[in-house]
C-alpha positions as a Markdown table, in Angstrom:
| # | Residue | x | y | z |
|---|---|---|---|---|
| 1 | Met | -0.2 | -0.2 | -0.2 |
| 2 | Lys | 1.5 | 3.1 | -0.9 |
| 3 | Gln | 0.0 | 6.8 | 0.4 |
| 4 | Leu | 0.0 | 10.1 | -0.8 |
| 5 | Tyr | -0.1 | 13.2 | 0.5 |
| 6 | Leu | -0.6 | 16.2 | -2.1 |
| 7 | Ile | -0.2 | 20.0 | -0.8 |
| 8 | Arg | -0.9 | 22.8 | -2.7 |
| 9 | His | 1.6 | 26.0 | -1.7 |
| 10 | Ala | -0.5 | 28.5 | 0.2 |
| 11 | Lys | -1.5 | 32.1 | -0.9 |
| 12 | Ser | 1.1 | 33.2 | -2.9 |
| 13 | Ser | 1.8 | 37.5 | -3.6 |
| 14 | Trp | 1.2 | 39.2 | -7.3 |
| 15 | Ser | 1.9 | 42.4 | -6.0 |
| 16 | Ser | 5.5 | 42.4 | -6.8 |
| 17 | Pro | 6.5 | 42.5 | -10.4 |
| 18 | Leu | 8.9 | 39.1 | -9.8 |
| 19 | Asn | 9.6 | 35.7 | -11.7 |
| 20 | Asp | 6.9 | 33.9 | -11.2 |
| 21 | Val | 9.0 | 31.1 | -9.6 |
| 22 | Asp | 10.0 | 33.6 | -6.7 |
| 23 | Arg | 6.8 | 34.9 | -5.6 |
| 24 | Pro | 6.5 | 35.1 | -1.6 |
| 25 | Leu | 3.7 | 33.8 | 0.3 |
| 26 | Thr | 1.3 | 36.6 | 1.3 |
| 27 | Asn | 0.4 | 36.9 | 4.8 |
| 28 | Arg | -2.7 | 34.8 | 4.3 |
| 29 | Gly | -0.7 | 32.1 | 3.3 |
| 30 | Ile | 1.7 | 31.9 | 5.8 |
| 31 | Gln | -1.6 | 31.9 | 8.3 |
| 32 | Asp | -3.5 | 29.4 | 6.1 |
| 33 | Ala | -0.5 | 27.1 | 5.9 |
| 34 | His | 0.2 | 26.9 | 9.6 |
| 35 | Leu | -3.8 | 26.2 | 10.5 |
| 36 | Val | -4.3 | 23.4 | 8.3 |
| 37 | Ser | 0.0 | 22.0 | 9.0 |
| 38 | Gly | -1.2 | 21.7 | 12.5 |
| 39 | Val | -4.6 | 19.9 | 11.7 |
| 40 | Val | -2.2 | 17.6 | 9.0 |
| 41 | Phe | -0.3 | 16.4 | 11.7 |
| 42 | His | -2.9 | 13.8 | 12.8 |
| 43 | Glu | -2.7 | 12.5 | 9.5 |
| 44 | Leu | 0.8 | 12.4 | 8.5 |
| 45 | Pro | 2.5 | 8.4 | 9.7 |
| 46 | Glu | 6.3 | 8.3 | 11.5 |
| 47 | Ala | 8.1 | 8.1 | 8.5 |
| 48 | Tyr | 8.0 | 9.6 | 4.9 |
| 49 | Leu | 9.4 | 11.4 | 2.0 |
| 50 | Phe | 9.0 | 15.2 | 2.0 |
| 51 | Trp | 9.4 | 16.3 | -1.6 |
| 52 | Ser | 8.5 | 20.4 | -2.8 |
| 53 | Ser | 9.0 | 22.2 | -5.5 |
| 54 | Ile | 11.7 | 24.7 | -5.6 |
| 55 | Ala | 9.7 | 27.8 | -6.4 |
| 56 | Lys | 9.7 | 30.4 | -3.3 |
| 57 | Arg | 6.2 | 29.8 | -2.2 |
| 58 | Ala | 6.4 | 25.8 | -2.4 |
| 59 | Lys | 9.0 | 26.4 | 0.0 |
| 60 | Glu | 7.9 | 28.6 | 2.1 |
| 61 | Thr | 4.7 | 26.1 | 2.4 |
| 62 | Ala | 7.0 | 23.1 | 3.0 |
| 63 | Val | 9.4 | 24.9 | 5.5 |
| 64 | Ile | 5.8 | 25.8 | 7.3 |
| 65 | Leu | 4.8 | 22.2 | 7.4 |
| 66 | Ala | 8.2 | 20.8 | 8.5 |
| 67 | Gln | 8.6 | 23.2 | 11.2 |
| 68 | Asn | 4.8 | 22.4 | 12.8 |
| 69 | Val | 4.6 | 18.7 | 12.5 |
| 70 | Ser | 8.9 | 18.4 | 13.5 |
| 71 | Tyr | 9.9 | 16.8 | 10.3 |
| 72 | Pro | 13.3 | 17.9 | 10.1 |
| 73 | Leu | 13.9 | 21.2 | 7.5 |
| 74 | Glu | 17.7 | 19.5 | 6.1 |
| 75 | Ser | 15.4 | 16.0 | 4.8 |
| 76 | Ile | 13.0 | 18.0 | 2.5 |
| 77 | Gln | 13.7 | 17.1 | -0.9 |
| 78 | Phe | 13.7 | 20.3 | -3.2 |
| 79 | Lys | 13.1 | 19.5 | -6.8 |
| 80 | Ala | 13.2 | 21.6 | -9.9 |
| 81 | Glu | 10.6 | 19.1 | -11.4 |
| 82 | Leu | 7.5 | 19.4 | -9.7 |
| 83 | Tyr | 7.8 | 23.2 | -10.9 |
| 84 | Thr | 5.4 | 22.0 | -13.1 |
| 85 | Phe | 1.5 | 23.0 | -13.2 |
| 86 | Asp | 1.0 | 19.2 | -15.7 |
| 87 | Asp | -0.8 | 16.7 | -13.8 |
| 88 | Arg | 1.2 | 14.2 | -16.5 |
| 89 | Lys | 4.5 | 15.4 | -15.3 |
| 90 | Leu | 3.3 | 15.8 | -11.7 |
| 91 | Glu | 2.6 | 11.8 | -12.0 |
| 92 | Gln | 5.7 | 11.0 | -13.2 |
| 93 | Ile | 8.0 | 12.4 | -10.8 |
| 94 | Ile | 5.2 | 10.8 | -8.5 |
| 95 | Lys | 5.8 | 7.1 | -9.9 |
| 96 | Ser | 9.2 | 7.8 | -10.2 |
| 97 | Cys | 9.3 | 7.5 | -6.1 |
| 98 | Ser | 11.6 | 4.7 | -4.5 |
| 99 | Asn | 9.3 | 1.9 | -3.3 |
| 100 | Ser | 10.9 | 1.7 | -0.2 |
| 101 | Cys | 8.7 | 4.5 | 0.5 |
| 102 | Asp | 4.7 | 3.8 | 1.5 |
| 103 | His | 4.4 | 7.4 | 2.3 |
| 104 | Leu | 5.2 | 10.5 | 0.2 |
| 105 | Ile | 4.5 | 14.2 | 0.6 |
| 106 | Val | 4.5 | 16.9 | -2.3 |
| 107 | Cys | 3.7 | 20.2 | -2.4 |
| 108 | Gly | 3.1 | 21.5 | -5.6 |
| 109 | His | 1.0 | 23.5 | -7.8 |
| 110 | Asn | -2.1 | 23.7 | -9.2 |
| 111 | Glu | -3.3 | 22.6 | -12.2 |
| 112 | Ala | -1.3 | 19.6 | -11.4 |
| 113 | Ile | -2.9 | 18.7 | -8.3 |
| 114 | Thr | -6.1 | 19.0 | -9.1 |
| 115 | Asn | -6.4 | 17.3 | -12.2 |
| 116 | Phe | -4.0 | 14.7 | -10.6 |
| 117 | Val | -6.3 | 14.1 | -7.5 |
| 118 | Asn | -9.1 | 14.0 | -9.8 |
| 119 | Lys | -7.5 | 11.3 | -12.1 |
| 120 | Phe | -6.1 | 8.9 | -9.4 |
| 121 | Gly | -8.6 | 9.7 | -6.2 |
| 122 | Asp | -12.2 | 8.2 | -5.8 |
| 123 | Arg | -13.8 | 11.5 | -5.3 |
| 124 | Phe | -13.8 | 14.7 | -7.6 |
| 125 | Ile | -12.4 | 18.2 | -6.2 |
| 126 | Asp | -13.6 | 21.1 | -8.2 |
| 127 | Asn | -10.6 | 22.9 | -7.4 |
| 128 | Val | -7.8 | 22.2 | -4.5 |
| 129 | Pro | -7.4 | 25.3 | -3.0 |
| 130 | Thr | -3.9 | 26.8 | -1.9 |
| 131 | Ser | -2.6 | 25.1 | 0.9 |
| 132 | Gly | -5.4 | 22.5 | 0.7 |
| 133 | Phe | -4.4 | 18.9 | 1.3 |
| 134 | Val | -5.7 | 16.0 | -0.5 |
| 135 | Lys | -4.6 | 12.2 | 1.2 |
| 136 | Leu | -4.8 | 9.4 | -1.3 |
| 137 | Ala | -4.0 | 6.1 | -0.6 |
| 138 | Phe | -3.3 | 3.1 | -3.7 |
| 139 | Asn | -3.4 | -0.8 | -3.3 |
| 140 | Ala | 0.0 | -1.2 | -4.7 |
| 141 | Asn | 3.4 | -2.1 | -4.0 |
| 142 | Cys | 5.5 | 0.0 | -6.7 |
| 143 | Trp | 4.5 | 3.2 | -7.4 |
| 144 | Lys | 5.2 | 2.8 | -11.2 |
| 145 | Asp | 1.7 | 0.6 | -10.2 |
| 146 | Ile | -0.4 | 3.1 | -8.5 |
| 147 | Ala | -3.6 | 3.8 | -9.8 |
| 148 | Asp | -7.6 | 3.7 | -9.1 |
| 149 | Gly | -6.6 | 5.3 | -5.8 |
| 150 | Gln | -9.0 | 6.2 | -2.4 |
| 151 | Thr | -9.1 | 9.8 | -1.8 |
| 152 | Leu | -9.2 | 9.5 | 2.7 |
| 153 | Lys | -9.2 | 13.3 | 3.6 |
| 154 | Thr | -9.1 | 16.1 | 2.6 |
| 155 | Ile | -8.4 | 19.7 | 4.7 |
| 156 | Phe | -8.8 | 22.5 | 3.2 |
| 157 | Pro | -8.0 | 26.1 | 4.9 |
| 158 | Lys | -11.9 | 27.2 | 4.5 |
| 159 | Glu | -13.3 | 24.6 | 6.5 |
| 160 | Leu | -11.0 | 25.3 | 9.2 |
| 161 | Lys | -11.7 | 28.8 | 10.0 |
């Protein structure tokens, strides 16, 4: 059994003329990331890999989550290929995970996350919001074989306010 925990980065700022990859979180994004990570703590297993996009907003979201769940910051793997909005690319990256890992957290971007969740989960989600968390389970021993998963849990900031 493989379990995947997808987190869409928190709300980011469009106010500065920055490259997309360099956009930071807004104050609301920081607050929402803390809010969600406080609840996510109860959904995580003891051992897992934690991957994040290299985009500043995803990195900042990953660090907030890691701090709130006592995950070592130096163990987060920042991957350039996770800076994608394409669910097929996201699928390819997830399926490359080592089979010795049964639990994987990925902090990334929409459209990729919402489309991935709707392709692999068993519950339609119109849009995974910023700071949104989705837990999927797959009856597979190898990441490359994941398909037809179960959507076990969603945690969205709006539900917690």
